[in-house]
PQR file of N, CA, C, O and H, with PARSE charges and radii, in Angstrom:
ATOM      1  N   MET A   1       0.800  -1.159   0.263 -0.4000 1.5000
ATOM      2  CA  MET A   1       0.422  -0.165   0.142 -0.0000 2.0000
ATOM      3  C   MET A   1       0.950   1.160  -0.032  0.5500 1.7000
ATOM      4  O   MET A   1       2.066   1.207   0.487 -0.5500 1.4000
ATOM      5  N   PHE A   2       0.640   2.171  -0.505 -0.4000 1.5000
ATOM      6  CA  PHE A   2       0.663   3.350  -0.442 -0.0000 2.0000
ATOM      7  C   PHE A   2       1.107   4.036   0.662  0.5500 1.7000
ATOM      8  O   PHE A   2       0.301   3.908   1.584 -0.5500 1.4000
ATOM      9  H   PHE A   2      -0.266   2.132  -0.926  0.4000 1.0000
ATOM     10  N   ARG A   3       2.163   4.788   0.982 -0.4000 1.5000
ATOM     11  CA  ARG A   3       2.612   5.339   2.562 -0.0000 2.0000
ATOM     12  C   ARG A   3       3.534   6.233   2.146  0.5500 1.7000
ATOM     13  O   ARG A   3       4.477   6.213   1.356 -0.5500 1.4000
ATOM     14  H   ARG A   3       2.818   4.892   0.233  0.4000 1.0000
ATOM     15  N   PRO A   4       2.873   7.279   3.103 -0.5600 1.5000
ATOM     16  CA  PRO A   4       3.823   8.606   2.783  0.2800 2.0000
ATOM     17  C   PRO A   4       4.705   8.859   3.796  0.5500 1.7000
ATOM     18  O   PRO A   4       4.672   8.811   5.026 -0.5500 1.4000
ATOM     19  N   VAL A   5       5.929   9.293   2.500 -0.4000 1.5000
ATOM     20  CA  VAL A   5       7.133   9.521   3.705 -0.0000 2.0000
ATOM     21  C   VAL A   5       6.999  10.916   4.494  0.5500 1.7000
ATOM     22  O   VAL A   5       6.811  12.049   4.053 -0.5500 1.4000
ATOM     23  H   VAL A   5       5.955   9.332   1.501  0.4000 1.0000
ATOM     24  N   PHE A   6       7.235  10.235   6.422 -0.4000 1.5000
ATOM     25  CA  PHE A   6       6.947  11.814   6.761 -0.0000 2.0000
ATOM     26  C   PHE A   6       6.107  12.773   6.473  0.5500 1.7000
ATOM     27  O   PHE A   6       6.376  13.974   6.484 -0.5500 1.4000
ATOM     28  H   PHE A   6       7.389   9.315   6.781  0.4000 1.0000
ATOM     29  N   GLY A   7       4.738  12.125   6.121 -0.4000 1.5000
ATOM     30  CA  GLY A   7       3.840  12.671   6.185 -0.0000 2.0000
ATOM     31  C   GLY A   7       3.139  13.767   5.151  0.5500 1.7000
ATOM     32  O   GLY A   7       2.031  14.304   5.142 -0.5500 1.4000
ATOM     33  H   GLY A   7       4.519  11.149   6.111  0.4000 1.0000
ATOM     34  N   GLY A   8       4.470  13.859   4.158 -0.4000 1.5000
ATOM     35  CA  GLY A   8       4.855  14.099   2.738 -0.0000 2.0000
ATOM     36  C   GLY A   8       4.241  13.267   1.965  0.5500 1.7000
ATOM     37  O   GLY A   8       3.832  12.213   2.450 -0.5500 1.4000
ATOM     38  H   GLY A   8       5.370  13.423   4.166  0.4000 1.0000
ATOM     39  N   LEU A   9       3.993  13.631   0.261 -0.4000 1.5000
ATOM     40  CA  LEU A   9       4.358  12.376  -0.879 -0.0000 2.0000
ATOM     41  C   LEU A   9       5.727  12.392  -1.316  0.5500 1.7000
ATOM     42  O   LEU A   9       6.033  13.504  -1.747 -0.5500 1.4000
ATOM     43  H   LEU A   9       4.325  14.488  -0.133  0.4000 1.0000
ATOM     44  N   PRO A  10       6.483  11.707  -1.348 -0.5600 1.5000
ATOM     45  CA  PRO A  10       7.425  11.528  -2.144  0.2800 2.0000
ATOM     46  C   PRO A  10       7.139  11.821  -3.822  0.5500 1.7000
ATOM     47  O   PRO A  10       6.112  11.845  -4.500 -0.5500 1.4000
ATOM     48  N   ASP A  11       8.682  12.039  -4.142 -0.4000 1.5000
ATOM     49  CA  ASP A  11       8.470  12.402  -5.582 -0.0000 2.0000
ATOM     50  C   ASP A  11       7.880  11.302  -6.370  0.5500 1.7000
ATOM     51  O   ASP A  11       8.362  10.170  -6.345 -0.5500 1.4000
ATOM     52  H   ASP A  11       9.516  12.019  -3.591  0.4000 1.0000
ATOM     53  N   LEU A  12       6.519  11.716  -7.289 -0.4000 1.5000
ATOM     54  CA  LEU A  12       6.117  10.338  -7.861 -0.0000 2.0000
ATOM     55  C   LEU A  12       6.886  10.830  -9.666  0.5500 1.7000
ATOM     56  O   LEU A  12       6.611  10.241 -10.711 -0.5500 1.4000
ATOM     57  H   LEU A  12       6.126  12.636  -7.310  0.4000 1.0000
ATOM     58  N   ALA A  13       7.374  11.439  -9.598 -0.4000 1.5000
ATOM     59  CA  ALA A  13       8.220  11.440 -10.767 -0.0000 2.0000
ATOM     60  C   ALA A  13       9.414  10.993 -10.957  0.5500 1.7000
ATOM     61  O   ALA A  13       9.926  10.742 -12.048 -0.5500 1.4000
ATOM     62  H   ALA A  13       7.598  11.917  -8.749  0.4000 1.0000
ATOM     63  N   GLU A  14       9.836  10.896 -10.022 -0.4000 1.5000
ATOM     64  CA  GLU A  14      11.266  10.048  -9.870 -0.0000 2.0000
ATOM     65  C   GLU A  14      11.074   8.595  -8.992  0.5500 1.7000
ATOM     66  O   GLU A  14      11.976   7.795  -8.740 -0.5500 1.4000
ATOM     67  H   GLU A  14       9.420  11.100  -9.136  0.4000 1.0000
ATOM     68  N   ASP A  15      10.026   8.514  -8.705 -0.4000 1.5000
ATOM     69  CA  ASP A  15      10.049   6.935  -7.538 -0.0000 2.0000
ATOM     70  C   ASP A  15       8.697   6.620  -8.068  0.5500 1.7000
ATOM     71  O   ASP A  15       7.526   6.845  -7.763 -0.5500 1.4000
ATOM     72  H   ASP A  15       9.293   9.163  -8.909  0.4000 1.0000
ATOM     73  N   GLU A  16       9.645   5.745  -9.378 -0.4000 1.5000
ATOM     74  CA  GLU A  16       8.406   5.317  -9.471 -0.0000 2.0000
ATOM     75  C   GLU A  16       7.601   3.674  -9.155  0.5500 1.7000
ATOM     76  O   GLU A  16       6.830   3.045  -9.879 -0.5500 1.4000
ATOM     77  H   GLU A  16      10.597   5.563  -9.626  0.4000 1.0000
ATOM     78  N   LYS A  17       8.055   3.400  -8.029 -0.4000 1.5000
ATOM     79  CA  LYS A  17       7.322   2.547  -7.107 -0.0000 2.0000
ATOM     80  C   LYS A  17       6.103   2.824  -6.198  0.5500 1.7000
ATOM     81  O   LYS A  17       5.066   2.240  -5.882 -0.5500 1.4000
ATOM     82  H   LYS A  17       8.681   3.911  -7.440  0.4000 1.0000
ATOM     83  N   ALA A  18       7.009   4.531  -5.808 -0.4000 1.5000
ATOM     84  CA  ALA A  18       5.742   5.413  -5.018 -0.0000 2.0000
ATOM     85  C   ALA A  18       4.448   5.309  -6.175  0.5500 1.7000
ATOM     86  O   ALA A  18       3.341   4.843  -5.904 -0.5500 1.4000
ATOM     87  H   ALA A  18       7.851   5.005  -6.066  0.4000 1.0000
ATOM     88  N   PHE A  19       4.779   5.752  -7.269 -0.4000 1.5000
ATOM     89  CA  PHE A  19       4.186   6.536  -8.664 -0.0000 2.0000
ATOM     90  C   PHE A  19       3.205   5.125  -8.673  0.5500 1.7000
ATOM     91  O   PHE A  19       2.080   5.193  -9.166 -0.5500 1.4000
ATOM     92  H   PHE A  19       5.678   6.131  -7.490  0.4000 1.0000
ATOM     93  N   TRP A  20       3.747   3.778  -8.058 -0.4000 1.5000
ATOM     94  CA  TRP A  20       2.626   2.515  -9.110 -0.0000 2.0000
ATOM     95  C   TRP A  20       1.908   2.795  -8.042  0.5500 1.7000
ATOM     96  O   TRP A  20       0.779   3.125  -8.405 -0.5500 1.4000
ATOM     97  H   TRP A  20       4.661   3.723  -7.658  0.4000 1.0000
ATOM     98  N   ASP A  21       2.050   2.826  -6.668 -0.4000 1.5000
ATOM     99  CA  ASP A  21       1.475   2.614  -5.166 -0.0000 2.0000
ATOM    100  C   ASP A  21       0.488   3.761  -5.526  0.5500 1.7000
ATOM    101  O   ASP A  21      -0.692   3.460  -5.351 -0.5500 1.4000
ATOM    102  H   ASP A  21       2.967   2.557  -6.373  0.4000 1.0000
ATOM    103  N   ALA A  22       0.785   5.300  -6.101 -0.4000 1.5000
ATOM    104  CA  ALA A  22      -0.259   5.987  -5.926 -0.0000 2.0000
ATOM    105  C   ALA A  22      -1.184   5.630  -6.552  0.5500 1.7000
ATOM    106  O   ALA A  22      -2.350   5.811  -6.202 -0.5500 1.4000
ATOM    107  H   ALA A  22       1.744   5.544  -6.243  0.4000 1.0000
ATOM    108  N   GLN A  23      -0.687   4.841  -7.986 -0.4000 1.5000
ATOM    109  CA  GLN A  23      -2.332   4.603  -8.605 -0.0000 2.0000
ATOM    110  C   GLN A  23      -2.754   3.321  -8.287  0.5500 1.7000
ATOM    111  O   GLN A  23      -3.615   3.019  -9.114 -0.5500 1.4000
ATOM    112  H   GLN A  23       0.260   4.694  -8.270  0.4000 1.0000
ATOM    113  N   GLY A  24      -2.627   2.675  -7.726 -0.4000 1.5000
ATOM    114  CA  GLY A  24      -3.428   1.892  -6.985 -0.0000 2.0000
ATOM    115  C   GLY A  24      -3.929   1.996  -5.671  0.5500 1.7000
ATOM    116  O   GLY A  24      -4.718   1.083  -5.432 -0.5500 1.4000
ATOM    117  H   GLY A  24      -1.927   2.920  -7.054  0.4000 1.0000
ATOM    118  N   LEU A  25      -3.758   2.783  -4.724 -0.4000 1.5000
ATOM    119  CA  LEU A  25      -4.410   4.005  -3.857 -0.0000 2.0000
ATOM    120  C   LEU A  25      -5.889   4.249  -4.622  0.5500 1.7000
ATOM    121  O   LEU A  25      -7.021   3.931  -4.258 -0.5500 1.4000
ATOM    122  H   LEU A  25      -3.116   3.525  -4.918  0.4000 1.0000
ATOM    123  N   LEU A  26      -5.273   5.155  -6.199 -0.4000 1.5000
ATOM    124  CA  LEU A  26      -6.379   5.412  -6.193 -0.0000 2.0000
ATOM    125  C   LEU A  26      -7.874   4.654  -7.088  0.5500 1.7000
ATOM    126  O   LEU A  26      -8.994   5.093  -7.346 -0.5500 1.4000
ATOM    127  H   LEU A  26      -4.353   5.414  -6.494  0.4000 1.0000
ATOM    128  N   ALA A  27      -7.287   3.547  -7.312 -0.4000 1.5000
ATOM    129  CA  ALA A  27      -7.947   2.513  -8.701 -0.0000 2.0000
ATOM    130  C   ALA A  27      -8.491   1.999  -7.214  0.5500 1.7000
ATOM    131  O   ALA A  27      -9.655   1.603  -7.271 -0.5500 1.4000
ATOM    132  H   ALA A  27      -6.376   3.191  -7.102  0.4000 1.0000
ATOM    133  N   ARG A  28      -7.752   1.909  -5.617 -0.4000 1.5000
ATOM    134  CA  ARG A  28      -8.697   0.998  -4.916 -0.0000 2.0000
ATOM    135  C   ARG A  28      -9.581   1.563  -4.167  0.5500 1.7000
ATOM    136  O   ARG A  28     -10.547   0.924  -3.749 -0.5500 1.4000
ATOM    137  H   ARG A  28      -6.807   2.231  -5.571  0.4000 1.0000
ATOM    138  N   TRP A  29      -9.345   3.131  -3.821 -0.4000 1.5000
ATOM    139  CA  TRP A  29     -10.157   4.144  -3.223 -0.0000 2.0000
ATOM    140  C   TRP A  29     -11.246   4.668  -3.771  0.5500 1.7000
ATOM    141  O   TRP A  29     -12.357   4.706  -3.241 -0.5500 1.4000
ATOM    142  H   TRP A  29      -8.561   3.649  -4.161  0.4000 1.0000
ATOM    143  N   PHE A  30     -10.921   5.123  -4.949 -0.4000 1.5000
ATOM    144  CA  PHE A  30     -12.321   6.082  -5.749 -0.0000 2.0000
ATOM    145  C   PHE A  30     -12.258   4.914  -6.859  0.5500 1.7000
ATOM    146  O   PHE A  30     -12.458   5.336  -7.998 -0.5500 1.4000
ATOM    147  H   PHE A  30     -10.019   5.093  -5.380  0.4000 1.0000
ATOM    148  N   ARG A  31     -12.011   3.482  -6.750 -0.4000 1.5000
ATOM    149  CA  ARG A  31     -12.355   2.798  -8.008 -0.0000 2.0000
ATOM    150  C   ARG A  31     -11.738   3.512  -9.384  0.5500 1.7000
ATOM    151  O   ARG A  31     -11.962   2.873 -10.412 -0.5500 1.4000
ATOM    152  H   ARG A  31     -11.848   3.139  -5.825  0.4000 1.0000
ATOM    153  N   MET A  32     -10.987   4.758  -9.537 -0.4000 1.5000
ATOM    154  CA  MET A  32     -10.622   4.883 -10.860 -0.0000 2.0000
ATOM    155  C   MET A  32      -9.753   4.148 -11.791  0.5500 1.7000
ATOM    156  O   MET A  32      -8.844   3.556 -11.210 -0.5500 1.4000
ATOM    157  H   MET A  32     -10.804   5.277  -8.701  0.4000 1.0000
ATOM    158  N   GLN A  33      -9.770   4.025 -12.984 -0.4000 1.5000
ATOM    159  CA  GLN A  33      -9.784   3.478 -13.796 -0.0000 2.0000
ATOM    160  C   GLN A  33      -8.249   4.218 -14.827  0.5500 1.7000
ATOM    161  O   GLN A  33      -7.928   5.316 -15.283 -0.5500 1.4000
ATOM    162  H   GLN A  33     -10.508   4.506 -13.456  0.4000 1.0000
ATOM    163  N   PRO A  34      -7.780   3.058 -14.789 -0.5600 1.5000
ATOM    164  CA  PRO A  34      -6.566   3.486 -15.227  0.2800 2.0000
ATOM    165  C   PRO A  34      -6.423   4.570 -16.418  0.5500 1.7000
ATOM    166  O   PRO A  34      -5.510   5.396 -16.444 -0.5500 1.4000
ATOM    167  N   SER A  35      -7.455   4.467 -17.424 -0.4000 1.5000
ATOM    168  CA  SER A  35      -6.849   5.535 -18.312 -0.0000 2.0000
ATOM    169  C   SER A  35      -7.334   6.928 -17.599  0.5500 1.7000
ATOM    170  O   SER A  35      -6.618   7.912 -17.787 -0.5500 1.4000
ATOM    171  H   SER A  35      -8.197   3.796 -17.403  0.4000 1.0000
ATOM    172  N   GLU A  36      -8.493   7.068 -16.803 -0.4000 1.5000
ATOM    173  CA  GLU A  36      -9.031   8.019 -16.228 -0.0000 2.0000
ATOM    174  C   GLU A  36      -7.702   8.607 -14.917  0.5500 1.7000
ATOM    175  O   GLU A  36      -8.001   9.651 -14.337 -0.5500 1.4000
ATOM    176  H   GLU A  36      -9.075   6.269 -16.651  0.4000 1.0000
ATOM    177  N   MET A  37      -6.463   7.997 -14.555 -0.4000 1.5000
ATOM    178  CA  MET A  37      -5.709   8.208 -14.348 -0.0000 2.0000
ATOM    179  C   MET A  37      -4.868   9.153 -15.291  0.5500 1.7000
ATOM    180  O   MET A  37      -4.708  10.352 -15.067 -0.5500 1.4000
ATOM    181  H   MET A  37      -6.221   7.149 -15.027  0.4000 1.0000
ATOM    182  N   ASP A  38      -4.290   8.394 -16.500 -0.4000 1.5000
ATOM    183  CA  ASP A  38      -3.504   8.557 -17.272 -0.0000 2.0000
ATOM    184  C   ASP A  38      -4.174   9.944 -17.893  0.5500 1.7000
ATOM    185  O   ASP A  38      -3.481  10.936 -18.119 -0.5500 1.4000
ATOM    186  H   ASP A  38      -4.420   7.419 -16.682  0.4000 1.0000
ATOM    187  N   ALA A  39      -5.384   9.905 -18.104 -0.4000 1.5000
ATOM    188  CA  ALA A  39      -5.703  11.280 -18.520 -0.0000 2.0000
ATOM    189  C   ALA A  39      -5.384  12.401 -18.003  0.5500 1.7000
ATOM    190  O   ALA A  39      -5.325  13.331 -18.808 -0.5500 1.4000
ATOM    191  H   ALA A  39      -5.947   9.099 -17.920  0.4000 1.0000
ATOM    192  N   MET A  40      -5.087  12.708 -16.598 -0.4000 1.5000
ATOM    193  CA  MET A  40      -4.556  13.808 -15.549 -0.0000 2.0000
ATOM    194  C   MET A  40      -3.821  14.523 -15.516  0.5500 1.7000
ATOM    195  O   MET A  40      -2.734  13.995 -15.748 -0.5500 1.4000
ATOM    196  H   MET A  40      -5.135  11.953 -15.944  0.4000 1.0000
ATOM    197  N   GLU A  41      -3.772  15.188 -15.404 -0.4000 1.5000
ATOM    198  CA  GLU A  41      -2.183  16.528 -15.740 -0.0000 2.0000
ATOM    199  C   GLU A  41      -1.848  15.676 -13.946  0.5500 1.7000
ATOM    200  O   GLU A  41      -2.461  14.938 -13.175 -0.5500 1.4000
ATOM    201  H   GLU A  41      -4.655  15.617 -15.215  0.4000 1.0000
ATOM    202  N   ALA A  42      -0.492  16.379 -14.013 -0.4000 1.5000
ATOM    203  CA  ALA A  42       0.382  15.650 -12.649 -0.0000 2.0000
ATOM    204  C   ALA A  42       0.040  16.151 -11.459  0.5500 1.7000
ATOM    205  O   ALA A  42       0.236  15.330 -10.563 -0.5500 1.4000
ATOM    206  H   ALA A  42       0.006  16.978 -14.640  0.4000 1.0000
ATOM    207  N   ASP A  43      -0.578  17.610 -10.933 -0.4000 1.5000
ATOM    208  CA  ASP A  43      -0.648  18.479 -10.083 -0.0000 2.0000
ATOM    209  C   ASP A  43      -2.515  17.541 -10.000  0.5500 1.7000
ATOM    210  O   ASP A  43      -2.747  16.949  -8.946 -0.5500 1.4000
ATOM    211  H   ASP A  43      -0.738  18.278 -11.660  0.4000 1.0000
ATOM    212  N   GLU A  44      -3.404  17.518 -10.891 -0.4000 1.5000
ATOM    213  CA  GLU A  44      -4.447  17.187 -10.593 -0.0000 2.0000
ATOM    214  C   GLU A  44      -4.441  15.284  -9.887  0.5500 1.7000
ATOM    215  O   GLU A  44      -5.378  14.757  -9.287 -0.5500 1.4000
ATOM    216  H   GLU A  44      -3.215  17.999 -11.747  0.4000 1.0000
ATOM    217  N   PHE A  45      -2.938  14.566 -10.269 -0.4000 1.5000
ATOM    218  CA  PHE A  45      -3.107  13.505 -10.083 -0.0000 2.0000
ATOM    219  C   PHE A  45      -2.911  13.465  -8.434  0.5500 1.7000
ATOM    220  O   PHE A  45      -3.570  12.781  -7.650 -0.5500 1.4000
ATOM    221  H   PHE A  45      -2.177  14.994 -10.757  0.4000 1.0000
ATOM    222  N   VAL A  46      -1.687  14.502  -8.073 -0.4000 1.5000
ATOM    223  CA  VAL A  46      -1.285  14.672  -6.825 -0.0000 2.0000
ATOM    224  C   VAL A  46      -2.484  14.807  -5.749  0.5500 1.7000
ATOM    225  O   VAL A  46      -2.378  14.227  -4.668 -0.5500 1.4000
ATOM    226  H   VAL A  46      -1.152  15.058  -8.710  0.4000 1.0000
ATOM    227  N   ARG A  47      -3.636  15.589  -6.061 -0.4000 1.5000
ATOM    228  CA  ARG A  47      -4.622  16.187  -5.776 -0.0000 2.0000
ATOM    229  C   ARG A  47      -5.561  14.897  -5.205  0.5500 1.7000
ATOM    230  O   ARG A  47      -6.022  14.657  -4.090 -0.5500 1.4000
ATOM    231  H   ARG A  47      -3.722  16.061  -6.939  0.4000 1.0000
ATOM    232  N   TRP A  48      -5.615  14.293  -6.301 -0.4000 1.5000
ATOM    233  CA  TRP A  48      -6.796  12.896  -5.387 -0.0000 2.0000
ATOM    234  C   TRP A  48      -5.626  12.228  -4.867  0.5500 1.7000
ATOM    235  O   TRP A  48      -6.047  11.247  -4.254 -0.5500 1.4000
ATOM    236  H   TRP A  48      -5.240  14.488  -7.207  0.4000 1.0000
ATOM    237  N   VAL A  49      -4.697  12.260  -4.823 -0.4000 1.5000
ATOM    238  CA  VAL A  49      -3.730  11.298  -3.706 -0.0000 2.0000
ATOM    239  C   VAL A  49      -3.526  11.922  -2.712  0.5500 1.7000
ATOM    240  O   VAL A  49      -3.596  11.115  -1.785 -0.5500 1.4000
ATOM    241  H   VAL A  49      -4.355  13.056  -5.322  0.4000 1.0000
ATOM    242  N   LYS A  50      -3.245  13.193  -2.227 -0.4000 1.5000
ATOM    243  CA  LYS A  50      -3.588  13.898  -1.181 -0.0000 2.0000
ATOM    244  C   LYS A  50      -5.008  13.223  -0.201  0.5500 1.7000
ATOM    245  O   LYS A  50      -5.247  12.558   0.807 -0.5500 1.4000
ATOM    246  H   LYS A  50      -3.188  13.849  -2.980  0.4000 1.0000
ATOM    247  N   GLN A  51      -5.740  14.011  -1.434 -0.4000 1.5000
ATOM    248  CA  GLN A  51      -7.537  13.670  -0.918 -0.0000 2.0000
ATOM    249  C   GLN A  51      -7.687  12.191  -0.411  0.5500 1.7000
ATOM    250  O   GLN A  51      -8.292  11.951   0.633 -0.5500 1.4000
ATOM    251  H   GLN A  51      -5.546  14.551  -2.253  0.4000 1.0000
ATOM    252  N   ALA A  52      -7.061  11.110  -1.259 -0.4000 1.5000
ATOM    253  CA  ALA A  52      -7.326   9.474  -0.315 -0.0000 2.0000
ATOM    254  C   ALA A  52      -6.604   9.729   0.536  0.5500 1.7000
ATOM    255  O   ALA A  52      -7.190   9.576   1.608 -0.5500 1.4000
ATOM    256  H   ALA A  52      -6.570  11.306  -2.107  0.4000 1.0000
ATOM    257  N   LEU A  53      -5.537  10.072   0.671 -0.4000 1.5000
ATOM    258  CA  LEU A  53      -4.785   9.762   2.025 -0.0000 2.0000
ATOM    259  C   LEU A  53      -4.949  10.559   2.777  0.5500 1.7000
ATOM    260  O   LEU A  53      -4.073  10.575   3.642 -0.5500 1.4000
ATOM    261  H   LEU A  53      -5.061  10.197  -0.200  0.4000 1.0000
ATOM    262  N   GLU A  54      -6.035  11.605   2.923 -0.4000 1.5000
ATOM    263  CA  GLU A  54      -6.734  12.482   4.507 -0.0000 2.0000
ATOM    264  C   GLU A  54      -7.861  11.641   4.388  0.5500 1.7000
ATOM    265  O   GLU A  54      -8.057  11.164   5.506 -0.5500 1.4000
ATOM    266  H   GLU A  54      -6.747  11.591   2.220  0.4000 1.0000
ATOM    267  N   GLN A  55      -8.670  11.238   3.611 -0.4000 1.5000
ATOM    268  CA  GLN A  55     -10.124  10.330   4.045 -0.0000 2.0000
ATOM    269  C   GLN A  55      -9.264   9.640   4.704  0.5500 1.7000
ATOM    270  O   GLN A  55      -9.138   9.924   5.895 -0.5500 1.4000
ATOM    271  H   GLN A  55      -8.510  11.626   2.703  0.4000 1.0000
ATOM    272  N   ILE A  56      -8.587   8.750   4.239 -0.4000 1.5000
ATOM    273  CA  ILE A  56      -8.551   7.136   4.862 -0.0000 2.0000
ATOM    274  C   ILE A  56      -7.690   7.407   6.383  0.5500 1.7000
ATOM    275  O   ILE A  56      -7.635   6.483   7.194 -0.5500 1.4000
ATOM    276  H   ILE A  56      -8.689   8.519   3.272  0.4000 1.0000
ATOM    277  N   SER A  57      -6.980   8.856   6.706 -0.4000 1.5000
ATOM    278  CA  SER A  57      -6.410   9.143   7.979 -0.0000 2.0000
ATOM    279  C   SER A  57      -7.638   9.500   9.084  0.5500 1.7000
ATOM    280  O   SER A  57      -7.694   9.234  10.285 -0.5500 1.4000
ATOM    281  H   SER A  57      -7.025   9.607   6.047  0.4000 1.0000
ATOM    282  N   LEU A  58      -8.681  10.262   8.142 -0.4000 1.5000
ATOM    283  CA  LEU A  58     -10.065  10.356   9.358 -0.0000 2.0000
ATOM    284  C   LEU A  58     -10.647   9.127   9.644  0.5500 1.7000
ATOM    285  O   LEU A  58     -11.136   9.113  10.773 -0.5500 1.4000
ATOM    286  H   LEU A  58      -8.636  10.478   7.167  0.4000 1.0000
ATOM    287  N   GLN A  59     -10.788   7.918   8.919 -0.4000 1.5000
ATOM    288  CA  GLN A  59     -10.947   6.801   8.770 -0.0000 2.0000
ATOM    289  C   GLN A  59     -10.480   5.557   9.786  0.5500 1.7000
ATOM    290  O   GLN A  59     -10.961   4.601  10.395 -0.5500 1.4000
ATOM    291  H   GLN A  59     -10.390   7.930   8.001  0.4000 1.0000
ATOM    292  N   THR A  60      -9.425   6.121   9.586 -0.4000 1.5000
ATOM    293  CA  THR A  60      -7.959   5.423  10.650 -0.0000 2.0000
ATOM    294  C   THR A  60      -8.420   5.833  12.155  0.5500 1.7000
ATOM    295  O   THR A  60      -8.757   7.014  12.238 -0.5500 1.4000
ATOM    296  H   THR A  60      -9.034   6.897   9.091  0.4000 1.0000
ATOM    297  N   PRO A  61      -8.489   5.183  13.199 -0.5600 1.5000
ATOM    298  CA  PRO A  61      -8.573   5.594  14.534  0.2800 2.0000
ATOM    299  C   PRO A  61      -7.229   5.708  15.323  0.5500 1.7000
ATOM    300  O   PRO A  61      -6.467   4.788  15.026 -0.5500 1.4000
ATOM    301  N   ARG A  62      -6.704   6.615  16.281 -0.4000 1.5000
ATOM    302  CA  ARG A  62      -5.772   7.365  16.141 -0.0000 2.0000
ATOM    303  C   ARG A  62      -5.750   6.365  17.833  0.5500 1.7000
ATOM    304  O   ARG A  62      -6.480   6.078  18.782 -0.5500 1.4000
ATOM    305  H   ARG A  62      -7.323   7.363  16.522  0.4000 1.0000
ATOM    306  N   GLN A  63      -4.280   6.149  17.275 -0.4000 1.5000
ATOM    307  CA  GLN A  63      -3.723   4.805  19.096 -0.0000 2.0000
ATOM    308  C   GLN A  63      -3.389   5.960  19.707  0.5500 1.7000
ATOM    309  O   GLN A  63      -2.959   5.946  20.861 -0.5500 1.4000
ATOM    310  H   GLN A  63      -3.687   6.382  16.505  0.4000 1.0000
TER
END
């Protein structure tokens, strides 16, 4: 599963595994299709990833 580094996003342009993990996160969380993600601009893709991570953090009980 995609895990942000120190609360921020890794450089998705430089880290291929992080990019694929982020795509998997969007596919699973928002049920996005690969063609939808391919059509996005980079900044839009990052906004979607941040939104998913925010929603997940709100659902995850804090210990």
